[in-house]
N, C-alpha and C positions, 0 to 999 in steps of 0.2 A: 086404148084396144076397144074395138067395136063389139065384141063378142067374146065372152069368158065362158068357156065350157065347164060344166060342173062335173065332178067325180061321183059316181055312184058308191055305194058302199064298198062293194066287191073290188072296184078299182082304187079307192082309198086305201084298202088292206092291203093290196098288192104294192101300191107306192110305198106305204109304210115299210113293208118287208124288205123292199130293195133300198131304202133310205138307212135301214137298221145295218143290211150288209155293206153299204158304202160308208156308213160311219158319219153321215150327213144328215142335216134337217130336210123335211120333204120338200120345202119350196126349193132349196138348192139342188136337191137331187132331181127334181122334175125339169128345173133349167138345164141341167147337165145332160140329161136324157134327151131332150130335144136338141141340145147344141151337137150331140154325137150320134143321134139316132139316124140322121139323114146318111151316114155313111154305110147303114145296112140296106138302105132302099134302092130301088131300080130308078135312078134319076131320070133317065131317058123316058121311062112309062110315065113318071109324074110330069115331066115337061111337056110331053105330048099332050097329056089330059088337062093342063092348065088353062084356066079360062081368063087369066089376067096376064097378058104379055106385056104390061108396061115396064116391068122391072127386070126383065130377062138378064141385063148385062150385071146386075148385083144379086141375083137369085141363089139361094142356098143349093137349088136343085139343078144347077148347071151340070149337064151330062158329063161325067168323069170316068164311068165305067168300072169302079173299083167297089167291092163289098167286103165286109167284115163280119165275121160270126159272132153271136150274141156274147160269147166269152171275151171276145176281143172289146166289144163295146164296154161291158162291165169293168173290164180292167183299164179301159181309158177313162171311164167315171171315176174310179176310186184312184186312179194314177198310181197302181203298183201292180205288180203280177197277180194274175187270177188265181183264186185260192177256190176249193171246193167249198161251196156254200151250204 
């Protein structure tokens, strides 16, 4: 990877709390969040704004027009029904 972003103290605390809720290590939680976060984003908007059109056919952000709530994403991350946190 060419660039590794760093988390500030507040972001790290947020990730830690999400990891506790998911009962997973922070590293696995962050990976799972990235794997599933794209389902909550406007893929069309990201695709239009993209500055690297070299990998479109394999891009995670290929437009598909479906969105999920944050509860649905957390449920997907934990692979069990969403409970009140």
